[in-house]
Residue, then its C-alpha position, 0 to 999 in steps of 0.5 A: m694807214d694800212f696799205s696791205l689791202a691795196q697791195d693785194y689788189a695791185t698784185s692781183f691786177f699786175l698778175h692779170v695784166v702779165r698773163a694777158g700781155a704774155f698772150f698778146a706778145v705771141a698771138p699772131l693776129f696782133g703782130r709781133q713788131a715794134d709798131s704794134f707794141m702800143l696796141r698790144l700793151i693797151l689790149s693787155v691792160a684793158l683785158g687784164g683789167v676786165f678779167w681782174w674785175v670779174g675774177d679774183q680781185r685780191v691776191q696775197a701780196a708778195d713779201h719780197v720782190l723776188t717772190l713777186g717776180v716768180m709769180g709774174v713768171r708763172e703767169a707769163v708761162v700760162g699766157l705764152a703757152l696759150g698764145f703759142a697754142l693758138s699760133t698753130m692756126t696760122s703756123l700750119l698755113i705757113s708750113a703748107g705754103e712752104v711746101v707748095s712754094s718748094e714744089m712750084g719753084f717759088s722757094m726763092a721768092r721770099t719777102m719780109n713778113p710784116e707780122s713776124g718780121a722774118d722772111a717767108t715765101v709769098i705763097s705762105q704769106l698768102l695762105q697766112v692772110l687767108g687764115f687771118l681773114l677766116i678767123l675774123q670772118f667767123d669770129l674765131h678771135h672771140d673764141a680765143l679770148r674765151v679760152l683766155e678767160q678760161t685760163f683764169r678759172a683753170c689756173p687762178v692768178g697767184e696759185t700754182f697749177d699743173i704743167v702736165p696738161i699744158w705740155e701735153g696739149l702743146r705737144q699734140l697741137v704742134a704735131g697735129s699742125v704739121q699733119l694738117a698742113l700736109q693734108y691741106v696741100f695734098p691736093v695741090l701736091g697730087v696735081m703737081l705730081l701728075l703734071s711731073v709725070g705728064m711732062v716726063l712722058l711727054g719728054r720720052a714721047v717727043p725727045n726733041i722737045n725742050l721741056m726747060e723752055f715751058g716746064f717751069a712756067l707751066r708748073v707755076i701756072v698750074a700750081l697758082g690756078f689750082l691753089a686759087f681754086f682750092l682756096a675756096e674749096g678748102a675753106p671749110f676744112l680750114i674752119q674745121t681745123f681752126r675750131a679743132i685747135l681751139d678745142g685742143t687749146a681749151a683742153m689744155f686748161p681744164v676747169 
């Protein structure tokens, strides 16, 4: 019995699952810890099977296990690049939280981040949770899956692809995330700068006052109050930023 046809179908299904699995391995919304491994595995097999069913169901089977390994690494590169590009949606909020925490004196208030397993400031985790909620509220995770589907048309499974658009897109997204993080926290930084100037002028006008007694508490109260106000006022900016990142990610895989 000739099993060459079954091998072609199995190879195609395996490569689809590898690309989807690499994407879910780094996508921040689904976690990166061991407790979510089974969930990510099930999602990878399910979505890989769906894209295999509607896409290229047959790929020329590799004649050697090393060839199959190279094909798998190639698909993993595409999935990792896509997941890393989409992770900039939350990484910019983490960077913004680190800047605000340093300005308000909360840089030492760090807890374990359940999503990544690394310690992070409480402000950055607060902003990251806000980003997750906005992504789910406006169904942006559906757009991320549409971009994943686009990769199978832009970079067909089992075939070579041009790495230059992917590399250039990643470089622009990473650089843009730092700029967007500073733009998002700039109002808070402006208020904190005015508060610092006011405290300096108060100390010069009233030399006997002890600013250390209430200066730290005042900075924390003002920063938290203005940050809470800006969470709602800055939500449209975040939505626009997330959509721009999704468009930039889709541009990495031109069809």
